[in-house]
C-alpha positions as CSV (number, residue, x, y, z in Angstrom):
1,X,0.0,0.1,0.0
2,X,2.9,2.3,0.8
3,X,4.6,1.5,-2.4
4,X,1.4,2.4,-4.4
5,X,1.0,5.6,-2.6
6,X,4.6,6.5,-3.2
7,X,4.5,5.8,-6.8
8,X,1.3,7.9,-7.1
9,X,3.0,10.8,-5.5
10,X,6.0,10.5,-7.7
11,X,3.8,10.6,-10.8
12,X,1.8,13.7,-9.7
13,X,5.1,15.4,-8.8
14,X,6.7,15.1,-12.3
15,X,7.7,18.7,-13.4
16,X,5.3,20.3,-15.8
17,X,7.9,20.7,-18.5
18,X,8.4,16.8,-18.5
19,X,4.6,16.2,-18.8
20,X,4.4,18.8,-21.6
21,X,7.1,16.8,-23.5
22,X,5.2,13.6,-22.8
23,X,2.0,15.2,-24.2
24,X,3.9,16.1,-27.4
25,X,4.2,12.4,-28.1
26,X,0.5,11.5,-27.5
27,X,-2.5,11.5,-29.6
28,X,-4.5,14.8,-29.4
29,X,-7.6,12.8,-28.4
30,X,-5.8,11.4,-25.4
31,X,-5.1,15.0,-23.9
32,X,-8.5,15.4,-22.1
33,X,-8.1,12.0,-20.3
34,X,-4.5,13.1,-19.5
35,X,-5.6,16.2,-17.7
36,X,-8.1,14.4,-15.6
37,X,-5.3,12.6,-13.7
38,X,-4.5,15.5,-11.2
39,X,-4.1,19.2,-11.1
40,X,-0.5,18.9,-12.0
41,X,-1.3,16.9,-15.2
42,X,-4.1,19.4,-16.0
43,X,-1.7,22.3,-15.7
44,X,0.6,20.6,-18.1
45,X,-2.2,20.1,-20.6
46,X,-3.1,23.8,-20.3
47,X,0.5,24.5,-21.5
48,X,0.2,22.3,-24.5
49,X,-3.0,24.0,-26.0
50,X,-4.7,22.8,-29.1
51,X,-8.1,23.0,-30.8
52,X,-9.2,19.7,-32.4
53,X,-10.1,20.1,-36.1
54,X,-12.0,16.9,-36.2
55,X,-14.9,17.8,-33.8
56,X,-17.1,19.0,-36.6
57,X,-16.8,20.0,-40.3
58,X,-15.1,23.4,-40.6
59,X,-16.2,26.4,-42.8
60,X,-13.2,27.3,-45.0
61,X,-13.8,30.9,-46.0
62,X,-11.9,33.7,-47.8
63,X,-12.6,37.4,-48.0
64,X,-13.3,37.2,-51.7
65,X,-12.8,35.4,-55.0
66,X,-9.2,35.6,-56.0
67,X,-7.8,35.2,-52.7
68,X,-6.1,32.2,-51.2
69,X,-5.6,33.5,-47.5
70,X,-8.0,31.0,-46.0
71,X,-9.7,30.9,-42.5
72,X,-11.3,27.9,-40.9
73,X,-14.4,28.7,-38.9
74,X,-15.3,26.2,-36.2
75,X,-19.1,26.1,-35.4
76,X,-18.2,24.3,-32.1
77,X,-15.7,26.9,-30.9
78,X,-17.2,29.9,-32.7
79,X,-13.7,31.0,-33.8
80,X,-11.8,31.7,-36.9
81,X,-8.5,29.8,-37.2
82,X,-6.0,31.5,-39.5
83,X,-2.8,29.8,-40.7
84,X,0.3,31.7,-42.0
85,X,0.5,29.5,-45.1
86,X,-1.5,30.2,-48.2
87,X,-2.2,28.1,-51.1
88,X,-0.4,30.6,-53.4
89,X,-3.0,30.3,-56.1
90,X,-3.9,33.9,-57.1
91,X,-7.2,34.6,-58.9
92,X,-8.6,31.3,-58.1
93,X,-12.1,30.6,-56.9
94,X,-13.4,27.6,-54.8
95,X,-15.6,25.2,-56.7
96,X,-15.4,21.9,-54.6
97,X,-14.1,20.1,-51.5
98,X,-13.7,16.4,-50.5
99,X,-12.2,15.5,-47.2
100,X,-8.9,17.4,-46.9
101,X,-8.8,18.3,-50.6
102,X,-9.9,21.7,-52.0
103,X,-10.8,22.2,-55.7
104,X,-10.1,25.6,-57.2
105,X,-10.7,27.0,-60.7
106,X,-8.6,29.7,-62.4
107,X,-9.7,30.4,-66.0
108,X,-9.4,27.0,-67.8
109,X,-7.3,25.5,-65.1
110,X,-8.5,23.2,-62.3
111,X,-6.3,22.7,-59.3
112,X,-6.4,20.1,-56.5
113,X,-5.0,21.5,-53.2
114,X,-4.2,19.3,-50.2
115,X,-5.1,21.4,-47.3
116,X,-2.6,19.8,-44.8
117,X,0.5,19.7,-46.9
118,X,-0.3,22.7,-49.0
119,X,0.6,20.7,-52.1
120,X,-1.3,21.8,-55.3
121,X,-1.6,19.6,-58.4
122,X,-2.7,21.2,-61.6
123,X,-5.1,19.2,-63.8
124,X,-4.7,19.5,-67.6
125,X,-6.3,22.7,-68.9
126,X,-10.0,22.3,-70.1
127,X,-11.3,24.1,-73.2
128,X,-14.9,24.3,-72.1
129,X,-16.8,27.1,-70.1
130,X,-15.9,27.2,-66.5
131,X,-17.3,24.3,-64.4
132,X,-20.0,25.4,-62.0
133,X,-18.9,22.8,-59.6
134,X,-16.2,19.9,-59.3
135,X,-16.7,16.6,-57.5
136,X,-13.6,14.6,-56.5
137,X,-14.1,11.0,-55.5
138,X,-11.1,11.2,-53.2
139,X,-9.1,8.6,-55.0
140,X,-8.6,9.0,-58.7
141,X,-11.4,10.8,-60.6
142,X,-12.4,14.4,-60.9
143,X,-15.9,15.3,-62.3
144,X,-16.5,18.8,-63.5
145,X,-20.3,19.8,-64.2
146,X,-21.4,22.7,-66.3
147,X,-25.2,23.4,-66.6
148,X,-27.2,26.0,-68.3
149,X,-30.9,26.1,-69.4
150,X,-31.7,22.6,-70.0
151,X,-28.2,21.5,-71.2
152,X,-25.6,19.7,-69.0
153,X,-21.9,18.9,-69.7
154,X,-19.7,16.7,-67.5
155,X,-15.9,16.6,-67.8
156,X,-13.9,13.7,-66.3
157,X,-10.3,13.6,-65.6
158,X,-8.6,10.4,-64.1
159,X,-5.4,10.4,-62.1
160,X,-2.5,8.0,-62.4
161,X,-1.6,7.5,-58.9
162,X,1.7,5.8,-59.7
163,X,3.2,8.9,-61.4
164,X,0.9,11.4,-59.6
165,X,-0.4,12.9,-62.9
166,X,-3.9,13.8,-64.0
167,X,-5.2,12.6,-67.3
168,X,-6.7,14.9,-70.1
169,X,-10.4,15.8,-69.7
170,X,-13.0,13.9,-71.7
171,X,-16.4,15.5,-72.1
172,X,-20.0,14.5,-72.8
173,X,-23.1,16.6,-72.9
174,X,-26.8,16.2,-73.0
175,X,-29.9,18.0,-73.6
176,X,-32.2,17.5,-70.6
177,X,-35.5,16.9,-72.4
178,X,-37.3,15.0,-69.8
179,X,-40.7,14.6,-68.4
180,X,-40.5,17.9,-66.4
181,X,-39.1,21.3,-67.1
182,X,-35.4,21.6,-66.0
183,X,-34.4,25.0,-64.8
184,X,-30.7,24.1,-64.6
185,X,-29.7,27.4,-63.4
186,X,-31.3,26.5,-60.2
187,X,-29.4,23.2,-59.8
188,X,-28.0,22.5,-56.3
189,X,-24.6,20.9,-55.6
190,X,-23.7,17.6,-57.5
191,X,-23.4,14.5,-55.3
192,X,-21.4,11.4,-56.1
193,X,-22.9,8.2,-54.8
194,X,-21.8,4.7,-55.9
195,X,-20.4,5.7,-59.2
196,X,-23.4,7.8,-60.0
197,X,-23.3,11.6,-60.1
198,X,-26.6,13.2,-59.2
199,X,-28.0,16.8,-59.9
200,X,-31.1,18.0,-58.1
201,X,-33.4,20.4,-59.8
202,X,-35.3,23.1,-57.8
203,X,-38.7,21.3,-58.2
204,X,-37.3,17.9,-56.9
205,X,-36.3,16.1,-60.3
206,X,-33.1,14.2,-60.5
207,X,-30.5,14.0,-63.4
208,X,-28.0,11.2,-63.2
209,X,-24.8,10.4,-64.8
210,X,-23.3,6.9,-64.8
211,X,-19.4,7.0,-64.8
212,X,-19.5,3.5,-66.6
213,X,-21.6,5.0,-69.4
214,X,-19.6,8.3,-69.7
215,X,-20.7,9.0,-73.3
216,X,-24.3,9.1,-72.4
217,X,-24.0,12.1,-70.2
218,X,-26.8,13.0,-67.8
219,X,-30.4,11.5,-68.0
220,X,-33.4,12.8,-66.2
221,X,-35.2,10.3,-64.2
222,X,-39.0,9.8,-64.6
223,X,-39.3,9.8,-60.8
224,X,-39.1,11.4,-58.2
225,X,-41.9,14.0,-58.6
226,X,-42.1,17.5,-57.5
227,X,-41.4,18.6,-53.9
228,X,-44.6,19.3,-51.9
229,X,-42.7,21.9,-49.7
230,X,-42.2,25.4,-50.7
231,X,-38.4,26.6,-50.5
232,X,-36.1,29.2,-51.6
233,X,-32.9,27.1,-51.6
234,X,-32.3,23.3,-52.0
235,X,-29.2,21.2,-51.4
236,X,-28.5,17.5,-52.2
237,X,-26.6,15.2,-49.8
238,X,-25.4,11.8,-49.4
239,X,-26.1,10.7,-45.9
240,X,-23.7,8.7,-43.8
241,X,-25.7,5.6,-44.6
242,X,-25.5,6.2,-48.4
243,X,-29.0,7.6,-48.9
244,X,-29.8,10.6,-51.0
245,X,-31.4,13.4,-49.2
246,X,-32.3,17.0,-49.8
247,X,-32.4,19.9,-47.5
248,X,-35.0,22.5,-48.4
249,X,-34.5,26.0,-46.9
250,X,-37.3,28.5,-46.7
251,X,-37.2,32.3,-46.9
252,X,-34.9,33.7,-44.3
253,X,-34.0,30.2,-43.2
254,X,-37.6,29.0,-42.1
255,X,-39.0,26.6,-42.5
256,X,-36.5,23.8,-43.1
257,X,-37.7,20.5,-44.5
258,X,-35.5,17.4,-45.0
259,X,-36.5,14.7,-47.4
260,X,-35.1,11.3,-48.3
261,X,-35.3,9.4,-51.5
262,X,-37.3,6.2,-51.2
263,X,-35.4,3.8,-53.5
264,X,-38.4,1.5,-53.8
265,X,-41.0,4.1,-54.7
266,X,-38.6,6.7,-56.0
267,X,-40.4,9.5,-54.2
268,X,-39.2,12.0,-51.7
269,X,-40.4,11.4,-48.1
270,X,-40.1,13.9,-45.2
271,X,-38.0,12.8,-42.3
272,X,-38.6,14.2,-38.8
273,X,-35.4,13.2,-37.0
274,X,-31.7,13.1,-38.0
275,X,-31.1,10.4,-35.4
276,X,-28.4,12.3,-33.6
277,X,-26.9,13.4,-36.8
278,X,-26.0,16.9,-38.1
279,X,-26.2,18.6,-41.5
280,X,-23.7,21.2,-42.6
281,X,-25.1,22.9,-45.8
282,X,-25.3,26.0,-47.7
283,X,-22.4,25.7,-49.8
284,X,-21.0,23.5,-52.9
285,X,-20.7,20.8,-50.4
286,X,-23.3,19.5,-47.9
287,X,-22.1,17.1,-45.2
288,X,-24.0,14.9,-42.7
289,X,-22.1,13.7,-39.5
290,X,-22.9,11.6,-36.6
291,X,-22.0,13.4,-33.4
292,X,-21.9,13.0,-29.7
293,X,-22.3,16.6,-29.1
294,X,-25.8,17.0,-27.8
295,X,-26.5,20.6,-28.7
296,X,-25.5,19.8,-32.3
297,X,-27.6,16.8,-32.9
298,X,-30.6,17.0,-35.2
299,X,-29.5,20.4,-36.4
300,X,-28.9,22.0,-39.7
301,X,-26.1,24.6,-40.0
302,X,-25.8,27.3,-42.7
303,X,-22.7,29.7,-43.3
304,X,-24.6,32.6,-41.8
305,X,-23.0,34.4,-38.6
306,X,-24.9,36.6,-36.1
307,X,-21.6,38.0,-34.9
308,X,-18.1,37.9,-36.2
309,X,-15.9,35.4,-34.2
310,X,-12.5,36.0,-32.7
311,X,-9.5,35.0,-34.9
312,X,-6.8,32.8,-33.6
313,X,-3.5,32.6,-35.4
314,X,-2.4,28.9,-35.5
315,X,-0.4,26.1,-37.2
316,X,-2.4,23.2,-38.7
317,X,-0.8,20.3,-37.3
318,X,-1.3,16.4,-38.0
319,X,-0.3,13.8,-35.3
320,X,-0.9,10.2,-35.9
321,X,-3.9,10.9,-38.2
322,X,-5.5,13.6,-36.0
323,X,-5.5,17.2,-37.1
324,X,-5.5,20.1,-34.7
325,X,-5.0,23.8,-34.6
326,X,-2.1,24.9,-32.4
327,X,-2.0,28.7,-31.3
328,X,1.2,30.3,-32.4
329,X,1.2,32.1,-29.0
330,X,1.5,28.8,-27.3
331,X,-1.6,29.5,-25.2
332,X,-5.3,28.6,-26.1
333,X,-8.3,30.5,-24.8
334,X,-9.2,28.6,-21.7
335,X,-12.4,30.4,-21.0
336,X,-15.5,28.2,-20.9
337,X,-17.7,28.2,-23.8
338,X,-21.0,30.0,-23.1
339,X,-24.2,28.0,-22.8
340,X,-26.0,29.6,-25.6
341,X,-24.5,26.9,-27.9
342,X,-25.5,27.3,-31.7
343,X,-26.6,30.9,-31.5
344,X,-23.7,32.6,-33.2
345,X,-24.0,30.6,-36.4
346,X,-27.4,30.1,-37.8
347,X,-28.8,26.7,-37.0
348,X,-32.2,24.9,-37.2
349,X,-33.2,22.1,-34.9
350,X,-35.7,19.5,-36.4
351,X,-38.6,18.9,-34.2
352,X,-38.0,22.0,-31.9
353,X,-41.0,23.2,-29.9
354,X,-40.1,26.9,-30.0
355,X,-40.3,29.2,-33.0
356,X,-37.0,28.7,-35.0
357,X,-34.8,31.7,-35.5
358,X,-34.4,33.2,-38.8
359,X,-31.1,34.1,-40.4
360,X,-32.4,37.7,-40.9
361,X,-29.7,40.1,-39.8
362,X,-26.9,37.6,-40.0
363,X,-23.6,37.9,-42.2
364,X,-23.5,35.4,-45.1
365,X,-19.9,33.9,-45.8
366,X,-20.3,34.1,-49.6
367,X,-16.8,32.5,-50.4
368,X,-16.9,29.5,-48.2
369,X,-17.3,25.6,-48.3
370,X,-17.4,23.0,-45.7
371,X,-14.3,20.9,-45.2
372,X,-13.9,17.8,-43.1
373,X,-10.6,17.1,-41.2
374,X,-12.0,13.9,-39.4
375,X,-10.0,10.7,-40.0
376,X,-13.2,8.8,-40.6
């Protein structure tokens, strides 16, 4: 018994500098448990500050098109994290994001930027009008989509991973003469699901492109039919279960309806509960995530801020597959977050009993896109 007490005393009496060095070799996610051991260990943890980047998707935003000085807004911390590094791609605009990859467009050039390393790969120049959006499968294929007034074109570039080079673009186009009118200027973000690329029309119609039948281009499906809910904006999303869903946003943010495509009846069905998941939407990417953070569950987030957050200058650091923002000053803001969670960025909770808050009066982050630094 005395030996155990003595050992416990010795561990708790380790110098803080030594404990900080130990922390430098541990996974970020182990730090909270480390700090619970005793006050001395908690003190060491406070001297090795970091903000986990994997807690929720982050809103990468820039001040305007043509700039590559990026900030990462965290809806969990309600802070902007700014790194010293830039992507060094002047006059480029954001047109897509997949996991830790950002896709940018500059004239007839598409660029794939790896956000952690800062590496930028140029795809071969394309000789078509600028793509409206680009979807990357995260492995070897990039799809560029251009839609105008009932006419769709998709370009495809395939990467040779052995020599790290992208292939030339191949194109296919199609007139969308289908069973319903197709106002392609109102299309939402394209979604890639099981080798099929989907486009959602404002009224609820779907156009689909099969990568295995590249030459056929997009085809409009006979079903599903029109949405039965009025809305001003709509966003397509692939759920974490591989389902196709749509988020329908009303004027000034309310009401919000979420519908799921029934694969058997090929009709949109309204859902009442996200089952503890969260939707991050309102940009060229829409992401659904399972979360253990209770105040975020069953909520929809849009890139609209009620007040501008503090900016923390950081380094973006990866350790054993985990990514975190490390303050350059060496000290994080240790003040407790306020209890009014979710009030600084616009959010809508499904099934809430009280009147939902509109985004009227909030500031829209125009040049923004959701990115995901989680390792899942």
